N, C-alpha and C positions, 0 to 999 in steps of 0.2 A: 555469523552475528550481524546482529543490526544496527547504524550507526546511531547516536540520540538527542543529536543535531538536524531539527525536523525540516528545513530546507533538504541537505544532504539524506535526509530519510525518504520526503518524495521523490526525488530525481532513484532512489534505488530500486524503491518501488513500483514507481511507473514503469521502470528499464525491465524487471523484470517480468510487471505485468501482459511487455512488449511482448519481451522475447521468450518465455517462457510457462506464462501460465494462463489457463482459458479464463481465468476468474480470479478474482478476492479468494474468497473461498479454497481455493485449489492452493493461492499459494501460503495461505495461512495456516493451512493441514500440509503441506508439503514441510514447510518451515519452525513449522509449529511457534506461530505467532498468534496471540490474542486479537484476535479480529476486529472488538467494541474497542481496545485501547490504541492500535493502530490506526484505527479511522479516529479516537475521540485526539490523539497524538498532532497528527496530521488536520486536521477541523479547529487547533488551535491556531492555526497559522492560513486559517482562509481557506484551504484543499478539501474537497470533498470524496466521496468515489461515484461513478457512474460508472453504474452497471452495463449500460448498452454502448460506450466506450471501452471500459476496460481498463479505468486507472483513474487517478484520480485528478480533480480540475476546478 
């Protein structure tokens, strides 16, 4: 289960992307997370996914 707080969520997602997943799609599929909802939630605090970096910046 992922945290609801966007700042903590950002940290968790970026850590997992760095350590375990080659893409956001792979993370979302493996963790059964709605990609669009995740992107929207993190955009509320000013972050967007950068595929070339495989992280939210």
